[in-house]
C-alpha positions as MATLAB code, in Angstrom:
seq = 'MRVIPIVLLLFGLSSTLAQNTISPNTTTQTTTQPTSQGPTTTPHPSCETKSGTTCEECLAYVDCLWCISTKKCITYPAKTILPPNSLCPLNDARWGLCTINFQILIITLSVAAALLIIGFLVCIFCCCKCENFGSTRFQNRMNRQSDKTKTKQEERKAELKIRHDEIRQKYGLSRASPYARFDNPS';
ca = [
      -0.058    0.058    0.154;
       2.953    2.472    0.326;
       3.918    2.063   -3.004;
       0.939    3.856   -4.335;
       1.908    7.210   -2.635;
       5.425    6.841   -4.110;
       4.165    6.233   -7.306;
       1.946    9.323   -7.259;
       4.916   11.361   -5.666;
       7.210   10.474   -8.571;
       4.291   11.432  -11.495;
       3.892   14.639   -9.779;
       7.687   15.387   -9.692;
       8.058   14.331  -13.402;
       4.863   16.650  -13.891;
       6.585   19.635  -12.151;
       9.795   19.355  -14.035;
       7.690   19.074  -17.357;
       5.911   22.582  -16.618;
       7.417   25.682  -17.625;
       9.438   27.474  -14.958;
       7.688   29.839  -12.767;
       9.227   32.409  -10.676;
       8.401   31.815   -6.954;
       6.636   35.291   -6.726;
       4.204   34.931   -9.498;
       0.959   32.967   -9.439;
      -0.351   30.720  -12.330;
      -3.547   32.069  -13.244;
      -5.670   31.072  -16.421;
      -8.033   33.302  -17.928;
     -11.705   32.245  -18.228;
     -13.078   33.240  -21.572;
     -16.635   31.997  -22.556;
     -15.749   29.518  -25.423;
     -17.146   26.463  -26.509;
     -14.128   24.335  -26.611;
     -14.563   22.877  -23.139;
     -14.462   23.443  -19.539;
     -12.226   26.202  -18.104;
     -10.005   25.714  -14.933;
      -9.987   27.704  -12.046;
      -6.915   29.321  -10.946;
      -5.393   28.176   -7.443;
      -3.833   30.369   -5.138;
      -0.176   31.117   -4.727;
       1.501   28.523   -2.516;
       2.826   31.665   -0.346;
      -0.786   32.170    0.890;
      -0.841   28.686    2.174;
       2.233   29.597    4.745;
       0.822   28.963    8.415;
      -1.430   26.384    7.326;
      -0.795   22.654    7.619;
       1.461   20.254    5.587;
      -1.796   19.026    3.694;
      -3.241   22.141    2.712;
      -0.313   23.287    1.009;
       0.518   20.160   -0.826;
      -2.696   20.108   -2.274;
      -1.183   21.514   -5.298;
       1.697   19.780   -7.146;
       3.932   23.052   -7.528;
       3.789   23.529   -3.671;
       6.679   22.606   -1.382;
       6.038   22.651    2.628;
       9.346   23.270    4.873;
       8.837   21.806    8.492;
      11.107   23.751   10.162;
       9.918   27.219    9.023;
       6.311   26.121    8.436;
       6.301   27.778    5.129;
       4.667   26.800    1.733;
       6.758   27.690   -1.239;
       6.557   27.486   -4.804;
       8.661   24.454   -5.900;
      11.827   25.695   -7.620;
      11.478   24.057  -10.977;
      14.814   25.173  -12.184;
      16.815   22.773   -9.699;
      15.609   19.475   -9.006;
      16.228   19.496   -5.185;
      15.242   22.555   -3.181;
      18.404   24.638   -2.142;
      19.551   24.392    1.426;
      18.972   27.943    2.088;
      15.275   27.783    1.047;
      14.545   24.503    3.234;
      16.911   21.771    4.515;
      16.143   18.392    2.181;
      15.209   16.350    5.756;
      12.853   19.281    6.490;
      11.224   19.608    2.594;
       7.957   17.792    1.816;
       6.572   17.390   -1.389;
       3.877   15.553   -2.706;
       3.172   13.632    0.919;
       3.729   15.050    4.185;
       5.188   11.562    5.329;
       8.233   11.575    2.899;
      10.878   13.992    2.861;
      13.584   14.594    0.005;
      16.385   12.824    1.920;
      14.365    9.580    2.062;
      13.020   10.131   -1.424;
      16.412   10.517   -2.867;
      17.877    7.458   -0.788;
      15.148    5.183   -1.892;
      15.133    6.118   -5.567;
      18.825    5.858   -5.884;
      18.856    2.166   -3.969;
      16.025    0.859   -6.489;
      17.812    2.467   -9.336;
      20.750    0.531   -8.430;
      19.101   -2.629   -7.696;
      17.542   -2.430  -11.516;
      20.713   -1.846  -12.682;
      22.481   -4.750  -10.918;
      19.362   -7.203  -11.734;
      19.755   -5.986  -15.424;
      23.656   -6.660  -15.723;
      22.810  -10.243  -13.807;
      20.310  -11.024  -16.021;
      22.599  -10.156  -19.186;
      25.420  -12.235  -17.323;
      22.989  -15.268  -16.959;
      21.637  -15.162  -20.471;
      25.578  -15.035  -22.052;
      26.761  -17.703  -19.757;
      23.530  -19.959  -20.432;
      24.167  -19.489  -24.014;
      27.728  -20.413  -23.669;
      26.841  -23.361  -21.552;
      24.334  -24.440  -23.997;
      26.855  -24.394  -26.905;
      29.399  -26.054  -24.815;
      27.251  -28.768  -23.904;
      26.247  -29.097  -27.775;
      29.767  -29.469  -28.899;
      30.195  -32.215  -26.176;
      27.583  -34.163  -27.492;
      28.952  -33.488  -31.060;
      32.276  -34.793  -30.082;
      30.892  -37.808  -28.506;
      28.782  -38.821  -31.433;
      31.936  -38.523  -33.582;
      34.216  -40.432  -31.027;
      31.367  -43.248  -30.993;
      31.202  -43.405  -35.020;
      35.213  -43.443  -35.064;
      35.164  -46.422  -32.811;
      32.503  -48.237  -34.802;
      34.631  -47.637  -37.950;
      37.622  -49.080  -36.243;
      36.005  -52.227  -34.982;
      34.465  -52.662  -38.701;
      37.794  -52.246  -40.056;
      39.428  -54.757  -37.398;
      36.718  -57.043  -38.500;
      37.006  -56.783  -42.290;
      40.893  -57.314  -41.827;
      40.061  -60.581  -39.468;
      38.094  -61.924  -42.288;
      40.484  -60.945  -45.357;
      43.303  -62.584  -43.275;
      41.032  -66.144  -42.921;
      40.145  -65.722  -46.416;
      43.914  -65.394  -47.542;
      44.659  -68.237  -45.121;
      42.262  -70.625  -46.668;
      43.613  -69.897  -50.143;
      47.148  -69.741  -49.156;
      47.749  -66.134  -49.651;
      49.734  -64.548  -46.972;
      50.428  -60.974  -46.349;
      54.026  -61.657  -45.529;
      55.339  -60.801  -49.343;
      53.362  -59.977  -52.111;
      55.430  -62.465  -54.309;
      55.207  -65.416  -51.649;
      52.534  -67.168  -53.988;
      55.282  -67.410  -56.880;
      57.663  -68.947  -54.675;
      55.520  -72.019  -54.017;
      55.295  -74.571  -56.631;
      52.256  -76.325  -55.746;
];
């Protein structure tokens, strides 16, 4: 259940960074003109007007940052990703949710990113290792098959040699000398 607020916080951070940079002293207002294009949005008050209230009231808007130590609601500095320490210390800054500070958010995101990178590298290593292992197994199997066929061929050659020697002995042909049959007058 704690994953949902973190995901919402990340989406809010990305939407804030995607917006145009807004100076801290100006307010974002949309003009409402009667057109037939669709519903119009109502302007929200500046974050500084929420100072002295509660964290929940301040963080109702995405572009607001709550500082616990000063109990001020500040427009989030979109020019920098992290608020400067002079504005509010990271340990006291709250954005998106009142329960998560920037310091914990940074540590959590960096650990999660490191785990994802390590997991990705382990998967790549395992895939390469398994592929090499599979090709090694295939190579070993082919070597065993070739060894079996060689031994069978050698056995057949030996059997043929024995049979030929028996036939030569039967008809008086010896392998000792090719001219031996000419020497025997019988």
